[in-house]
C-alpha positions as CSV (number, residue, x, y, z in Angstrom):
1,M,95.0,-20.8,-2.4
2,G,97.6,-23.2,-4.0
3,H,97.0,-22.1,-7.6
4,M,98.8,-19.9,-10.1
5,N,97.4,-16.4,-9.9
6,V,97.1,-13.8,-12.7
7,M,100.6,-12.5,-12.2
8,W,102.1,-15.8,-13.2
9,Y,99.9,-16.3,-16.3
10,V,100.9,-12.8,-17.5
11,S,104.6,-13.6,-16.8
12,K,104.6,-16.9,-18.7
13,F,102.8,-15.3,-21.6
14,D,105.4,-12.4,-21.6
15,E,108.2,-15.0,-21.7
16,A,106.6,-16.7,-24.6
17,T,106.2,-13.3,-26.4
18,W,110.0,-12.7,-26.2
19,Q,110.6,-16.2,-27.6
20,F,108.1,-15.6,-30.4
21,I,109.3,-12.2,-31.5
22,A,112.9,-13.5,-31.6
23,R,111.8,-16.3,-34.0
24,I,110.7,-13.6,-36.5
25,G,114.0,-11.7,-36.2
26,L,113.3,-9.3,-33.4
27,T,116.1,-10.8,-31.4
28,P,117.6,-9.4,-28.2
29,S,120.6,-8.1,-30.3
30,Y,118.2,-6.4,-32.7
31,L,116.3,-4.7,-29.8
32,R,119.6,-3.7,-28.2
33,S,120.9,-2.2,-31.4
34,G,118.5,0.7,-31.2
35,R,117.2,0.0,-34.8
36,G,113.7,-0.6,-33.4
37,G,111.6,-1.9,-30.6
38,V,108.2,-3.4,-29.9
39,A,105.4,-2.1,-27.8
40,G,102.4,-4.1,-26.8
41,V,99.2,-2.2,-27.4
42,Q,96.5,-4.8,-26.6
43,Q,96.5,-8.1,-24.7
44,N,93.5,-10.3,-24.1
45,I,93.7,-13.3,-21.8
46,S,91.1,-16.0,-21.4
47,Y,91.4,-18.3,-18.4
48,K,90.1,-21.8,-19.2
49,R,91.3,-24.1,-16.4
50,E,93.0,-23.5,-13.1
51,L,96.7,-24.3,-12.8
52,F,98.2,-25.3,-9.5
53,A,101.6,-24.8,-7.9
54,G,103.9,-27.3,-9.6
55,S,101.8,-27.8,-12.8
56,I,103.8,-28.7,-15.8
57,I,102.9,-26.2,-18.6
58,Q,103.8,-25.5,-22.1
59,V,103.0,-22.4,-24.2
60,H,102.5,-22.7,-28.0
61,S,102.6,-19.4,-30.0
62,H,101.5,-18.7,-33.5
63,L,101.2,-15.7,-35.8
64,V,97.7,-14.4,-36.5
65,S,98.6,-11.5,-38.8
66,I,101.2,-9.0,-39.7
67,R,100.8,-5.6,-41.2
68,E,103.2,-2.8,-42.1
69,K,103.7,-1.7,-38.5
70,S,101.8,-4.1,-36.3
71,I,101.6,-7.8,-35.6
72,V,99.0,-10.0,-33.9
73,F,99.9,-13.3,-32.4
74,S,98.4,-15.7,-29.9
75,H,99.6,-18.0,-27.2
76,E,98.0,-21.2,-25.8
77,M,99.1,-22.4,-22.4
78,R,98.6,-26.1,-21.8
79,D,98.6,-28.1,-18.6
80,L,100.7,-31.1,-19.9
81,E,99.7,-33.5,-17.2
82,R,96.0,-33.0,-17.7
83,D,96.4,-32.3,-21.5
84,E,94.1,-29.3,-21.2
85,I,94.2,-25.7,-22.4
86,A,94.6,-23.6,-19.2
87,A,94.6,-20.2,-20.8
88,T,94.9,-18.3,-24.1
89,C,96.3,-14.9,-24.9
90,E,96.1,-12.8,-28.0
91,L,98.4,-9.8,-28.3
92,T,98.8,-6.9,-30.7
93,A,102.2,-5.2,-30.8
94,V,103.5,-2.3,-32.8
95,H,107.1,-1.9,-34.2
96,M,108.6,1.3,-32.9
97,N,111.2,3.8,-34.0
98,L,112.9,4.3,-30.7
99,R,114.4,7.7,-31.5
100,E,111.2,9.2,-32.6
101,R,109.0,7.2,-30.1
102,K,106.4,6.4,-32.8
103,S,105.3,3.4,-34.8
104,A,107.5,2.4,-37.8
105,P,107.4,-0.3,-40.5
106,F,108.9,-3.6,-39.7
107,P,112.2,-4.4,-41.4
108,D,111.8,-6.4,-44.6
109,D,113.5,-9.5,-43.2
110,V,111.1,-9.6,-40.2
111,V,108.1,-9.4,-42.6
112,A,109.6,-12.2,-44.7
113,L,110.0,-14.5,-41.7
114,A,106.6,-13.7,-40.4
115,R,104.9,-14.4,-43.8
116,K,106.6,-17.8,-43.9
117,M,104.9,-18.6,-40.6
118,L,101.5,-17.7,-42.1
119,Q,102.0,-20.2,-44.9
């Protein structure tokens, strides 16, 4: 049909998620270290405008809230050529203790970086 289907929106939002969590200190090296991980527990996508093959897009991310073990953030996907919001996505993720496979508090440095984003 010549447009970007659901798979691609989810993929682009997933890429933006990895970039966003790295900005608050949950970098690839942190995740590989085994000290903790992140699990998405809820994702809500709203499709606003159709994107077509070859559309130039940009995703902006911002922190909504952070708690002891969970974080909420959102993404806004824009069609740069038309200067329109194409889709939005709000995600809730939980910090995990990978050995115990259960939720765990975020490290203090992550909380500090996240709180700076809220200011």
